C-alpha positions in Angstrom: -28.7 12.3 -15.8 -29.6 10.0 -13.2 -26.4 10.2 -10.7 -25.3 14.0 -11.1 -21.8 14.2 -9.3 -18.8 16.4 -9.0 -16.7 13.4 -10.4 -13.9 13.6 -12.7 -15.0 10.0 -13.6 -18.5 11.1 -14.8 -17.6 10.3 -18.0 -17.9 6.7 -17.4 -21.1 7.2 -15.9 -22.2 9.2 -19.1 -20.8 6.4 -21.5 -22.8 3.6 -19.8 -26.0 5.5 -19.2 -25.9 6.7 -22.7 -26.0 3.0 -23.9 -28.2 1.5 -21.2 -30.3 4.3 -20.2 -30.7 6.5 -17.1 -31.2 3.7 -14.4 -29.6 2.8 -11.1 -28.3 -0.5 -12.6 -26.4 1.4 -15.7 -25.0 4.0 -13.1 -23.5 1.1 -10.7 -22.8 -1.5 -13.5 -19.2 0.3 -14.3 -18.0 -0.5 -10.7 -18.5 -4.2 -11.5 -16.9 -4.0 -14.9 -14.2 -1.9 -13.6 -13.5 -3.9 -10.6 -13.2 -7.1 -12.6 -10.7 -5.6 -14.9 -8.7 -4.1 -12.0 -8.5 -7.8 -10.3 -7.1 -9.2 -13.6 -4.5 -6.5 -14.2 -3.7 -6.6 -10.3 -3.0 -10.6 -10.8 -1.3 -10.0 -14.1 0.8 -7.4 -12.6 2.0 -9.3 -9.6 2.6 -12.3 -11.9 4.9 -10.2 -13.9 7.0 -9.3 -11.1 7.1 -12.3 -8.9 5.4 -15.4 -10.8 2.3 -17.2 -10.7 2.3 -18.2 -7.0 3.1 -14.9 -5.6 0.4 -13.5 -8.0 -2.2 -16.0 -6.6 -1.2 -14.9 -3.0 -1.3 -11.3 -4.0 -5.0 -11.8 -5.4 -6.1 -13.6 -2.0 -4.6 -10.4 -0.1 -6.5 -8.1 -2.3 -9.6 -10.3 -2.0 -9.1 -9.9 1.6 -9.6 -6.1 1.9 -13.0 -4.6 2.7 -12.3 -2.0 0.3 -12.1 -4.1 -2.7 -15.6 -5.1 -1.9 -16.6 -1.6 -1.3 -15.1 -0.5 -4.6 -17.4 -2.9 -6.4 -20.3 -1.8 -5.1 -20.5 2.1 -5.0 -20.0 4.1 -8.2 -17.5 6.8 -7.3 -14.6 8.2 -8.8 -12.5 5.4 -7.1 -13.0 2.2 -9.2 -11.9 3.7 -12.3 -8.7 5.2 -10.7 -8.0 1.9 -9.2 -8.6 0.1 -12.7 -6.6 2.5 -14.8 -3.7 2.9 -12.0 -2.9 -0.6 -11.9 -3.0 -0.9 -15.6 -0.5 1.7 -15.8 2.0 -0.1 -13.4 1.4 -3.4 -15.5 2.6 -1.8 -18.6 5.3 0.5 -17.2 6.5 -3.0 -15.7 6.3 -4.3 -19.6 8.1 -1.3 -20.8 11.0 -0.9 -18.0 11.8 -4.6 -17.4 10.5 -6.6 -20.5 11.7 -4.0 -23.1 8.3 -3.9 -24.6 8.3 -0.6 -26.8 4.3 -0.5 -27.4 3.9 -0.7 -23.4 4.9 2.9 -23.2 1.9 3.8 -25.3 -0.4 1.6 -23.3 1.1 2.9 -20.0 0.7 6.4 -21.3 -2.9 5.9 -22.1 -3.5 4.3 -19.1 -2.3 7.3 -16.9 -4.3 9.5 -19.2 -7.4 7.6 -18.2 -6.4 7.9 -14.3 -6.0 11.2 -14.5 -9.4 11.6 -16.0 -10.7 9.8 -12.9 -8.9 11.4 -10.1 -6.2 14.2 -9.8 -4.1 12.0 -7.8 -3.1 10.2 -10.8 -0.8 12.9 -11.8 1.7 11.2 -9.5 2.2 8.4 -11.8 4.5 10.3 -14.4 6.2 12.2 -11.6 7.1 9.0 -9.7 8.3 7.1 -13.0 10.4 10.4 -13.7 12.1 9.9 -10.3 12.5 6.0 -10.7 14.3 6.5 -14.2 16.8 9.6 -12.4 17.5 7.0 -9.6 18.1 4.0 -11.7 21.2 4.3 -14.1 20.4 1.3 -16.1 17.1 2.6 -17.5 17.9 6.5 -17.0 18.4 6.5 -21.1 14.4 5.9 -21.2 14.3 9.8 -20.3 15.6 10.8 -23.6 12.6 9.3 -25.7 10.6 6.7 -24.2 9.3 8.6 -21.2 8.0 11.0 -23.4 6.2 8.7 -25.6 4.4 7.5 -22.5 4.0 11.4 -21.2 2.2 12.4 -24.2 -1.4 11.1 -23.6 -1.0 12.2 -20.1 -0.1 15.9 -21.3 -2.9 15.9 -23.7 -5.5 15.0 -21.0 -3.7 17.4 -18.8 -4.4 20.3 -21.2 -7.9 19.5 -21.8 -8.8 19.6 -18.3 -7.0 22.7 -17.8 -8.6 24.4 -20.5 -12.0 23.1 -19.6 -11.3 24.4 -16.2 -10.4 27.9 -17.2 -13.5 28.2 -19.1 -15.5 27.1 -16.0 -13.7 29.2 -13.3 -11.4 26.5 -12.3 -14.0 24.6 -10.6 -12.2 21.3 -10.3 -9.5 23.3 -8.5 -11.8 25.0 -6.0 -13.5 21.7 -5.4 -10.1 20.0 -4.3 -9.0 22.8 -2.5 -11.8 22.3 0.0 -10.1 19.3 1.3 -6.7 21.1 2.0 -8.3 24.3 3.6 -7.3 24.4 7.2 -9.6 25.9 9.9 -7.9 28.8 11.9 -7.2 27.6 15.5 -7.1 24.2 15.0 -5.6 22.5 18.2 -3.4 19.7 18.6 -6.1 17.5 20.1 -8.0 18.3 16.9 -5.4 17.2 14.8 -4.9 14.0 16.6 -8.6 13.5 16.4 -8.3 13.7 12.4 -5.5 11.3 12.6 -7.2 8.9 14.8 -10.3 8.8 12.4 -8.1 8.7 9.3 -6.1 5.6 10.5 -9.6 4.1 12.2 -10.5 4.1 8.2 -7.3 2.4 7.3 -7.8 -0.5 9.9 -11.3 -1.0 8.8 -10.8 -0.8 4.7 -7.5 -2.7 5.0 -7.9 -4.8 7.8 -5.7 -4.4 11.3 -2.7 -7.2 10.6 -2.7 -6.5 7.0 -2.0 -2.7 7.6 0.7 -3.3 10.2 2.6 -5.7 7.6 2.4 -3.2 4.8 3.6 -0.2 6.9 6.2 -2.3 8.5 7.3 -3.7 5.2 7.3 0.0 3.9 9.6 1.3 6.7 12.0 -1.8 6.2 12.1 -1.1 2.5 13.0 2.7 3.0 15.7 1.8 5.2 17.4 -0.8 2.9 16.3 1.4 -0.4 19.8 1.2 -1.7 20.0 -2.7 -1.5 16.6 -3.3 -3.2 16.3 -4.6 -6.6 15.0 -2.4 -9.6 11.8 -4.0 -9.6 11.3 -3.5 -5.8 12.4 0.1 -6.0 9.8 0.9 -8.6 7.2 -0.8 -6.8 8.2 0.8 -3.6 8.3 4.5 -5.4 4.8 3.4 -6.7 3.1 3.2 -3.5 4.6 2.8 -0.4 6.8 5.8 -0.6 3.3 7.6 -1.0 2.0 6.2 1.9 4.9 7.6 3.9 3.8 11.1 2.7 0.3 10.5 3.8 1.3 9.1 7.4 2.9 12.6 7.8 0.3 14.4 6.5 -2.6 12.6 8.4 -1.1 14.6 11.7 -1.2 17.8 9.9 -4.5 18.0 8.5 -7.9 16.1 8.0 -7.7 13.4 5.2 -10.3 11.2 3.6 -9.9 7.5 4.7 -10.1 6.2 0.8 -7.1 8.7 -0.4 -4.3 6.2 0.0 -6.1 3.1 -1.5 -3.9 3.1 -4.9 -0.7 3.1 -2.8 -1.7 -0.1 -1.5 -1.7 -2.0 -4.6 2.2 -2.1 -5.3 2.5 -2.5 -1.3 0.5 -6.0 -1.5 2.5 -7.2 -4.4 5.7 -6.3 -2.5 4.4 -8.3 0.6 3.4 -11.3 -2.0 6.9 -11.2 -3.0 8.5 -11.1 0.6 5.9 -13.9 1.3 7.3 -16.1 -1.2 10.7 -15.6 -0.3 9.6 -17.1 3.1 9.0 -14.1 5.4 6.1 -13.5 7.6 4.3 -16.7 6.3 2.3 -17.0 9.3 1.4 -13.5 10.0 0.3 -13.4 6.2 -2.4 -16.5 7.1 -3.6 -14.4 10.0 -4.0 -11.5 8.0 -5.6 -13.5 5.2 -8.2 -15.1 8.0 -9.0 -11.6 9.9 -9.4 -10.2 6.3 -11.8 -12.6 5.0 -13.6 -12.4 8.2 -14.0 -8.9 8.0 -14.9 -9.1 4.4 -17.8 -11.6 5.2 -18.9 -8.9 8.0 -19.0 -6.6 5.7 -21.3 -8.6 3.3 -23.7 -9.4 5.9 -23.7 -5.9 7.6 -27.2 -5.0 7.1 -28.4 -8.7 8.3 -26.0 -8.1 11.5 -27.3 -4.4 12.2 -30.7 -5.7 12.2 -30.1 -8.8 14.5 -28.3 -6.5 17.0 -30.7 -3.6 16.6 -28.1 -1.1 15.5 -29.7 0.4 12.5 -29.7 4.1 12.6 -27.2 4.2 15.4 -23.5 5.4 15.5 -22.6 2.0 14.6 -24.4 2.0 11.4 -22.4 3.0 8.6 -25.1 2.8 5.9 -27.5 5.3 8.0 -26.7 8.1 5.7 -27.7 6.3 2.5 -30.9 5.1 4.1 -31.6 8.7 5.5 -31.5 10.2 2.1 -33.6 7.7 0.5 -36.3 8.3 3.3 -35.8 12.2 3.1 -36.3 11.9 -0.8 -39.3 9.6 -0.5 -41.2 12.0 1.8 -40.3 15.0 -0.4 -41.8 13.0 -3.3 -45.0 12.3 -1.4 -45.4 16.1 -0.4 -44.9 16.9 -4.0 -47.4 14.2 -5.4 -49.8 15.8 -2.9 -49.5 19.2 -4.8 -49.3 18.1 -8.4 -50.4 14.3 -9.0 -48.7 14.7 -12.6 -45.0 15.7 -12.1 -43.9 15.6 -15.8 -43.5 19.1 -16.6 -41.7 20.3 -13.4 -38.1 20.5 -12.2 -36.2 20.7 -9.0 -34.2 23.7 -7.3 -31.9 22.9 -4.4 -30.3 25.3 -2.4 -27.3 24.7 -0.2 -24.3 22.1 -0.6 -24.1 20.2 -4.2 -24.7 17.1 -2.3 -28.5 17.9 -1.8 -28.9 18.2 -5.5 -26.8 15.3 -6.3 -28.5 13.0 -3.6 -32.3 14.4 -4.8 -31.3 13.7 -8.5 -30.6 10.2 -7.5 -32.9 9.1 -4.7 -36.3 11.0 -6.0 -38.5 8.1 -7.7 -39.1 10.1 -10.8 -35.5 11.4 -11.5 -36.5 14.9 -12.3 -34.3 17.2 -13.7 -32.4 18.9 -10.6 -30.8 22.3 -10.6 -28.6 24.5 -8.2 -28.8 27.9 -7.3 -25.4 29.4 -6.0 -26.0 32.6 -4.5 -22.3 33.9 -4.8 -22.5 33.3 -8.6 -19.4 31.6 -8.6 -18.9 28.3 -10.2 -18.3 25.7 -7.3 -19.8 22.7 -8.3 -21.1 20.9 -11.6 -24.4 22.4 -11.3 -23.1 25.8 -12.2 -21.2 24.4 -15.4 -24.5 22.8 -16.5 -26.4 26.2 -15.8 -30.1 26.5 -14.9 -33.2 25.8 -16.2 -33.3 28.6 -18.9 -35.6 26.3 -21.1 -38.0 25.9 -18.5 -39.8 29.3 -18.3 -43.4 29.3 -17.6 -42.9 26.0 -15.7 -43.4 25.1 -12.2 -41.0 23.8 -9.8 -40.2 22.3 -6.4 -37.5 24.3 -4.2 -36.0 22.1 -1.3 -33.9 24.3 0.9 -32.6 24.6 4.8 -33.8 27.8 5.0 -37.3 29.3 5.8 -39.4 31.2 3.2 -37.9 34.6 4.4 -34.5 33.6 4.0 -34.8 32.2 0.6 -32.4 34.3 -1.9 -33.9 37.4 -3.3 -33.2 36.3 -6.6 -34.9 33.0 -6.5 -38.0 34.8 -4.9 -38.4 37.0 -7.8 -37.9 34.1 -10.6 -41.1 32.7 -10.1 -44.6 34.4 -10.2 -45.2 32.9 -6.7 -43.5 30.7 -4.0 -45.4 29.0 -1.2 -44.4 26.7 1.5 -45.4 22.8 1.4 -43.8 20.9 4.3 -40.8 20.4 6.2 -38.8 17.3 6.1 -36.7 16.1 9.0 -33.2 14.0 8.1 -33.9 10.9 10.6 -30.0 11.0 11.0 -30.0 14.5 12.3 -33.0 15.7 14.0 -31.4 19.4 13.7 -31.3 18.8 9.9 -34.5 20.2 8.5 -35.6 20.4 4.7 -38.2 23.1 3.7 -40.0 22.3 0.5 -41.7 25.0 -1.6 -43.7 24.8 -4.8 -42.8 27.8 -7.0 -45.3 28.4 -9.9 -44.5 29.8 -13.3 -40.9 30.4 -13.8 -40.1 34.0 -15.2 -36.5 33.9 -15.8 -34.0 32.0 -14.1 -31.5 34.6 -12.1 -28.3 35.6 -13.4 -26.1 36.2 -10.6 -22.7 38.2 -11.2 -20.0 37.1 -8.7 -18.7 40.1 -6.4 -15.0 41.4 -7.1 
């Protein structure tokens, strides 16, 4: 596969590349499709709650966020999560407030697809359960309809658990990395984590819009008992989770994109608040600033070039450019050794991201493998296995260690390994990649995890 990543949403990439072939276009096309479907359902959801006028304003708010632009450009696990999350909310609205029996099934299927995209979607059935417990008028849905909704989610959950049980719980190991705390982290470091996280929120959601959402979140929390059932549902499906994120941001390092699905229902609530005559001037300011930031995001490459900020700390795209440059340099070195690369493969050592980036950016898109010295399943590469069908073939090894420090099992796996060149990451002068040519694979090493 062209883009090899630890993404629960890789099934979508497999679907598109299976039909259209291995190409950058096929990998990135799902973002556009999913983004379009997301916007259609976002508008439909806002319309179902507050009518046509509020729905149009909610859509304007969403289009004024840079995160919407970014999500339609980068193929990560977020676009499918956003798409299926809002589809779930739409059909839950139809089921809860329009008494549509079929909507329970559609909501369940959408929530199951969201869970296949990212684990955070497990919050959807949990929050729905909380809402039904709190709402006396709809509590009877817990007897039957809720379980119809839950069935697809349970089936998908069991499949995920079974697969993980057969693969050393790799998904949970990957997720655990985000929550592990380094020992002795100071209060100042925690404050720096919070600063970085909220800087991301300001950039992705825009400052005025973020403030409006947070103020509305707190305001509705304080008036929760007086809210309508629809408002309570929307608040629980987003703003409540934002409250949890606010608290967590001061206790550990969080990724800036984590709370994005929680903003969707918050923006719909904000549109309803605007329609009722509140914060209309501030909302116009939020739109104006938002579209300005979206335009800046669109023309960012040109602005960076004009102000000579490329590859500086102000350039958020430099990591992508540097990896393309690193891969191009490595490819040129490979061609100097073997002008014909068709019958070779690549072995990457170190973090799984190195293997993923090489698989994507090397011009010939070779098969890329990874050797995990611990023998544990820590990424998708251990799940896929090594080049067991490539005995006798040559390989190129990309590592961040010198030849003497190459893993012993790898050194004995080939007839001969020789150093070719070293490549420096243009972003980090101290980040050096060593390229080796490995001749005739004897047998791919099998490493038993230490007990």
